[in-house]
C-alpha positions in Angstrom: -0.3 10.9 -56.9 0.5 14.4 -55.6 -2.9 14.7 -54.1 -2.5 11.4 -52.3 0.9 12.6 -50.9 -0.7 15.8 -49.8 -3.5 14.0 -48.0 -1.0 11.7 -46.3 1.2 14.6 -45.3 -1.7 16.5 -44.0 -2.8 13.6 -41.9 0.7 13.1 -40.5 1.0 16.9 -39.7 -2.4 16.7 -37.9 -1.4 13.6 -35.9 2.0 15.1 -34.9 0.2 18.4 -34.0 -2.3 16.6 -31.8 0.4 14.5 -30.2 2.3 17.6 -29.4 -0.7 19.4 -27.9 -1.5 16.3 -25.9 2.0 16.1 -24.5 2.3 19.8 -23.9 -1.0 20.1 -22.0 -0.2 16.9 -20.1 3.2 18.4 -19.1 1.7 21.5 -17.5 -1.3 19.8 -15.9 0.1 16.5 -14.7 2.2 17.0 -11.6 4.3 13.9 -11.3 7.3 15.6 -9.7 7.0 13.4 -6.6 5.9 10.1 -8.3 8.2 7.3 -7.2 7.1 5.1 -10.2 8.4 7.7 -12.7 11.9 7.4 -11.3 11.8 3.7 -10.6 10.5 2.6 -14.0 13.1 4.7 -15.8 15.8 3.4 -13.5 14.7 -0.2 -14.3 15.1 0.4 -18.0 18.6 1.9 -17.5 19.7 -1.0 -15.2 21.6 -4.0 -16.4 21.6 -7.7 -15.4 18.4 -7.6 -13.3 17.4 -11.2 -12.6 14.8 -10.7 -9.8 11.9 -8.3 -9.4 9.5 -7.5 -6.6 5.9 -6.6 -7.5 3.0 -5.3 -5.5 1.5 -2.2 -4.0 3.0 0.4 -1.7 3.3 -2.2 1.2 5.9 -3.9 -1.0 8.0 -0.8 -2.1 8.4 0.0 1.6 9.4 -3.6 2.4 12.0 -4.9 -0.1 15.3 -3.1 -0.4 17.5 -4.6 -3.1 20.7 -3.1 -1.6 20.0 -5.0 1.7 18.7 -8.3 0.1 21.0 -8.8 -2.8 24.3 -9.4 -0.8 22.5 -12.0 1.3 20.7 -13.8 -1.5 23.1 -13.4 -4.3 20.5 -11.8 -6.5 20.5 -8.6 -8.7 17.0 -7.4 -7.9 14.8 -4.5 -8.5 11.6 -3.3 -6.8 8.8 -2.6 -9.3 6.1 -2.1 -6.7 3.9 1.0 -7.2 1.1 2.7 -5.3 -2.1 0.7 -5.3 -0.7 -1.7 -7.9 -3.4 -4.2 -8.9 -2.6 -7.7 -9.9 -3.1 -7.0 -13.6 -0.5 -4.2 -13.2 1.9 -6.7 -11.6 1.3 -9.0 -14.6 2.1 -6.3 -17.1 5.2 -5.2 -15.2 6.4 -8.8 -15.0 6.1 -9.1 -18.7 7.9 -5.8 -19.3 10.7 -6.8 -16.9 11.1 -10.1 -18.6 11.0 -8.5 -22.1 13.8 -6.1 -21.2 15.9 -8.2 -18.7 14.9 -11.9 -18.9 13.9 -12.2 -15.3 14.6 -15.6 -13.5 12.8 -15.0 -10.2 9.9 -12.8 -9.1 8.3 -12.0 -5.8 4.6 -10.9 -6.0 3.0 -9.4 -2.9 -0.6 -10.5 -2.5 -2.0 -7.7 -0.2 -5.5 -8.9 0.4 -7.1 -5.4 0.3 -6.0 -4.9 -3.4 -7.9 -8.2 -4.1 -11.1 -6.6 -2.9 -11.0 -3.6 -5.2 -13.3 -3.2 -8.2 -12.9 -5.4 -11.2 -11.6 -3.6 -14.4 -15.1 -3.0 -15.8 -16.1 -1.1 -12.7 -12.9 0.8 -11.8 -13.6 4.4 -11.0 -10.0 5.7 -10.4 -7.3 4.8 -12.9 -4.4 6.4 -11.0 -2.8 3.1 -10.2 -2.6 2.3 -13.9 -1.3 5.7 -14.9 1.5 5.5 -12.4 2.7 2.6 -14.5 1.7 3.2 -18.1 2.8 6.9 -18.2 6.4 5.7 -17.9 6.7 2.4 -19.6 7.6 2.0 -23.3 5.1 1.3 -26.1 4.4 -2.4 -26.6 1.4 -4.7 -27.3 1.5 -5.8 -23.7 1.1 -2.2 -22.6 -1.7 -1.6 -25.1 -3.7 -4.7 -23.9 -3.1 -3.8 -20.3 -4.5 -0.3 -20.9 -7.5 -1.6 -22.8 -8.3 -4.6 -20.5 -7.5 -2.8 -17.2 -9.6 0.3 -18.1 -13.1 0.7 -19.3 -15.2 2.8 -21.7 -15.5 5.6 -19.0 -11.8 6.1 -18.9 -10.4 5.3 -22.3 -9.9 9.0 -23.3 -8.1 9.7 -20.0 -6.0 6.5 -20.4 -4.6 7.5 -23.8 -4.9 11.3 -23.7 -3.0 12.6 -20.7 -4.0 16.1 -21.6 -7.7 15.3 -20.9 -7.2 14.1 -17.3 -6.7 17.4 -15.6 -7.7 19.8 -18.4 -9.8 21.9 -16.0 -6.6 22.9 -14.2 -5.7 25.0 -17.2 -8.0 27.5 -15.6 -5.8 27.6 -12.4 -2.8 29.8 -13.2 -1.2 29.3 -9.8 -1.3 25.5 -10.1 0.2 25.6 -13.6 3.0 28.0 -12.5 3.8 25.6 -9.6 3.9 22.5 -11.9 6.1 24.3 -14.4 8.5 25.7 -11.8 9.0 22.2 -10.3 9.5 20.6 -13.6 12.1 23.1 -14.6 14.3 22.2 -11.6 17.5 20.4 -12.2 16.2 17.5 -10.0 13.2 16.9 -12.2 15.0 17.4 -15.5 17.7 14.9 -14.5 15.0 12.3 -13.7 14.8 12.8 -10.0 12.1 13.7 -7.5 11.2 17.2 -6.3 10.7 16.8 -2.6 8.8 19.2 -0.3 10.5 20.5 2.8 10.2 17.2 4.7 10.6 13.7 3.4 8.1 11.3 5.1 8.8 8.9 2.2 12.1 8.9 0.4 13.1 7.1 -2.8 16.4 5.3 -2.1 17.1 3.5 -5.4 16.3 0.4 -7.4 12.6 0.9 -6.6 12.8 0.9 -2.8 11.1 3.7 -0.9 12.1 4.3 2.7 9.2 5.1 5.0 10.4 7.7 7.5 7.1 7.8 9.4 6.3 5.6 12.3 3.7 5.4 15.1 5.1 6.8 18.3 3.0 5.1 21.0 1.8 1.6 21.5 -1.8 0.8 20.5 -2.5 4.1 18.9 -4.3 2.7 15.8 -7.9 3.6 15.3 -10.8 3.5 12.8 -14.4 4.7 12.7 -15.4 1.1 11.8 -13.7 -2.3 12.1 -12.1 -3.7 9.0 -14.5 -6.0 7.1 -13.9 -9.8 7.1 -12.5 -11.1 3.8 -15.2 -12.5 1.6 -13.4 -15.0 -0.7 -16.4 -15.3 -3.0 -16.3 -11.6 -3.7 -12.7 -11.1 -4.5 -12.1 -9.1 -7.7 -12.4 -11.4 -10.8 -9.7 -9.2 -12.4 -7.3 -9.7 -9.5 -7.9 -13.5 -9.4 -7.6 -13.9 -13.2 -4.4 -11.8 -13.3 -2.9 -13.9 -10.4 -3.7 -17.1 -12.4 -2.0 -15.6 -15.5 1.1 -14.7 -13.5 1.3 -18.3 -12.3 0.9 -19.6 -15.8 3.4 -17.0 -17.3 6.0 -18.0 -14.8 5.5 -21.7 -15.5 5.8 -21.1 -19.3 8.9 -18.9 -19.0 10.8 -20.8 -16.3 10.5 -18.0 -13.8 10.6 -19.0 -10.2 7.5 -17.4 -8.6 7.2 -16.6 -4.9 3.9 -15.2 -3.7 4.4 -13.3 -0.4 2.5 -11.1 2.0 4.4 -8.5 3.8 3.4 -8.0 7.5 0.2 -6.0 8.4 -0.4 -4.7 11.9 -1.9 -7.1 14.4 -4.6 -4.4 14.8 -5.7 -5.0 11.2 -5.3 -8.8 11.3 -7.4 -9.1 14.5 -10.0 -6.6 13.2 -10.4 -8.6 9.9 -11.0 -11.7 11.9 -10.7 -14.4 9.2 -7.4 -13.8 7.5 -6.7 -17.5 7.6 -9.3 -18.0 4.8 -7.2 -15.8 2.5 -4.1 -17.8 3.3 -6.0 -21.0 2.4 -7.3 -19.4 -0.9 -3.7 -18.5 -2.0 -2.4 -21.9 -1.1 -5.2 -23.5 -3.1 -4.3 -21.3 -6.2 -0.7 -22.6 -6.3 -1.5 -26.3 -5.8 0.2 -28.4 -8.5 2.5 -25.5 -9.6 6.1 -24.7 -8.9 5.1 -21.5 -7.1 5.4 -21.1 -3.4 3.7 -18.8 -0.9 5.1 -17.2 2.2 2.8 -15.1 4.4 4.9 -13.0 6.7 1.8 -12.1 8.8 2.6 -15.5 10.4 6.0 -14.3 11.7 6.7 -15.2 15.4 7.3 -12.3 17.8 11.1 -13.1 18.1 11.4 -12.2 14.4 8.8 -9.5 14.2 8.0 -7.9 17.6 4.5 -7.0 18.4 5.1 -3.2 18.6 3.1 -0.4 17.0 6.3 1.4 16.1 7.0 -1.2 13.3 4.3 0.6 11.3 3.3 4.1 10.1 -0.4 3.1 9.9 -2.2 -0.2 10.2 -0.6 -1.8 7.0 2.5 0.1 6.0 5.7 -0.8 7.8 8.0 1.9 9.1 11.8 1.7 8.7 11.9 -0.3 12.0 9.4 -2.9 10.7 11.2 -3.1 7.3 14.5 -4.1 9.0 12.8 -6.9 11.1 10.9 -8.1 8.0 14.0 -8.1 5.7 16.1 -10.0 8.2 13.4 -12.7 8.5 12.8 -12.7 4.7 16.5 -13.3 3.9 16.8 -16.0 6.6 13.9 -17.8 5.0 14.8 -17.4 1.3 18.5 -18.2 1.9 17.6 -21.4 3.8 19.2 -20.1 7.1 15.8 -20.6 8.8 12.8 -22.8 8.0 9.2 -21.9 7.6 8.4 -23.8 10.7 11.0 -21.9 12.7 9.9 -18.5 11.6 6.1 -18.9 11.2 3.1 -19.8 13.2 0.8 -22.4 11.5 -2.1 -19.9 11.3 -3.2 -16.5 12.3 -5.6 -18.2 14.8 -2.6 -20.0 16.4 -0.7 -16.7 16.4 -3.3 -14.8 18.5 -3.8 -17.8 20.8 -0.1 -18.1 21.5 1.3 -14.6 21.6 1.1 -12.3 24.6 -2.4 -10.7 24.9 -2.5 -7.0 24.0 -4.7 -4.1 23.1 -3.8 -3.1 19.5 -6.0 0.0 19.1 -9.6 1.2 19.0 -12.8 1.5 17.0 -14.6 4.8 17.2 -18.4 5.0 17.0 -20.1 8.4 16.8 -23.4 9.0 18.6 -26.3 11.2 17.6 -25.1 14.2 19.5 -21.6 15.2 20.6 -20.8 11.8 22.1 -18.6 8.9 21.1 -17.9 5.3 22.1 -14.4 3.9 21.9 -14.1 0.1 21.8 -10.7 -1.8 22.1 -9.4 -4.1 19.4 -7.9 -6.6 21.8 -7.1 -10.2 22.7 -7.4 -9.5 26.4 -10.6 -11.2 27.5 -10.0 -11.2 31.3 -9.0 -8.3 33.5 -10.4 -4.9 34.5 -10.4 -2.2 31.8 -10.3 1.5 32.6 -9.8 4.7 30.6 -8.4 8.2 31.0 -9.6 10.7 28.4 -8.6 14.3 27.7 -10.6 16.5 25.3 -8.5 19.5 24.2 -9.2 22.5 22.1 -7.4 23.2 18.8 -4.6 24.9 20.9 -4.2 21.7 23.0 -5.7 23.3 26.1 -7.5 20.7 28.2 -11.3 21.4 28.2 -12.6 18.2 29.9 -11.2 15.0 31.3 -12.9 11.6 32.0 -11.6 8.9 34.3 -13.6 5.7 34.4 -12.0 4.7 37.7 -13.8 7.6 39.3 -16.9 7.3 37.0 -17.3 3.6 36.1 -20.7 4.4 34.5 -18.8 5.5 31.4 -17.8 1.9 30.7 -19.6 -0.1 28.1 -20.5 -3.8 28.2 -17.7 -4.7 25.7 -14.9 -3.0 27.7 -15.2 0.3 25.8 -15.9 3.8 27.0 -18.7 6.3 26.2 -18.1 10.0 26.6 -19.0 13.5 25.3 -16.4 15.4 23.4 -17.4 18.8 21.9 -19.4 20.5 19.2 -16.4 22.1 17.6 -12.8 21.3 16.5 -11.1 19.3 19.3 -8.4 16.8 20.0 -9.2 13.6 22.0 -6.6 11.6 23.8 -7.6 8.1 25.0 -5.5 6.0 27.3 -6.6 2.4 27.9 -5.5 0.4 31.0 -6.0 -3.2 31.9 -5.6 -4.0 35.6 -4.0 -0.6 36.0 -1.3 -1.1 33.3 -1.5 1.2 30.3 -1.9 -0.9 27.2 -2.8 1.6 24.4 -3.1 5.3 23.7 -4.5 7.1 20.7 -5.0 10.7 19.8 -7.4 11.8 17.1 -8.8 15.1 15.9 -12.6 15.7 15.6 -14.3 18.4 13.5 -18.0 18.9 13.5 
């Protein structure tokens, strides 16, 4: 009997020792001092009487502020959106919120891009899961989320935080930096350790304020256009989790609202077939008590067509959030109807709204040359461009003016020009009939 007790005790000591080593190494190699989810999830557990939660990726934690919404809707809500949150992560957090607070209502953001990511069996980056599971309490739901949402290439990293960044143990300066930040009063009290500036700022109850915004109209650009949405190739993991959320809400008498927070018109026009995604979501909720509100359909009087409503082509700035939340509360309170607020489709929206140039697509040539093509709804009118190529100190090296040299223009109202074979800054101004419609500045390194 004594031998049995010794064996059991030895096993327990070994397990405790391994757990301590895992936690210790994870503490000094995992820099979560600026992870919003760490603060938000802990705050959720400490909060009482939560009856409504918001779920989704970062587009949602920038969009839904409980302190603004609750007085207007009479809710006691919490924003549980996290960076890159996939739909199976939303499903798990819904279960966790219901287990701890008996949620009555949930809003799930259905950002289409998340639906196009790898299914669980092929996921290559598990950060979006770790941002959730590192801070939630042990449960069977958590265990099954970790198993089903991960794959055999990542199981060790999923369950052993010490293994994720073990190579950083060889970087003393990194370790010193992590430890010094974690020893601050801010971190030890459960807060965030900000850098000098705060482009994104945790406000409370899961809401993150986006202090960044685009400064000039039409200054969005990409090297390629966004791909159209292929409904047949949406992630099976995402689709299955969405179906499970719908079923879970039906079984537990939770009112489910599927929503899509506004994307820039640049992205919507670049995609080209967003209406197919709207039809897909509407089909998924047929015959259920769930509803779906896609705020990309907002009319301009409720969400103005201005680039400054965004910090990039899909995250709203503070300005955009205020417009969105006002429309959101009008709709959900019954003050305004869907028909009053929304267009019937994205196609109708672009056909009805004022024509505009929303940004550019960049195409690199074989040498030091580039073509800039507008993403635009303006089909008639005379396009022209003024371009400055600056060195890294912002000294002007070359200028191009298509009104003086129309040969630079391309057949699709773009412009082709030479930039440099070194680091430079390019400023492109686009005019239609002499009126400036868009401006973008981008750095090139070659």
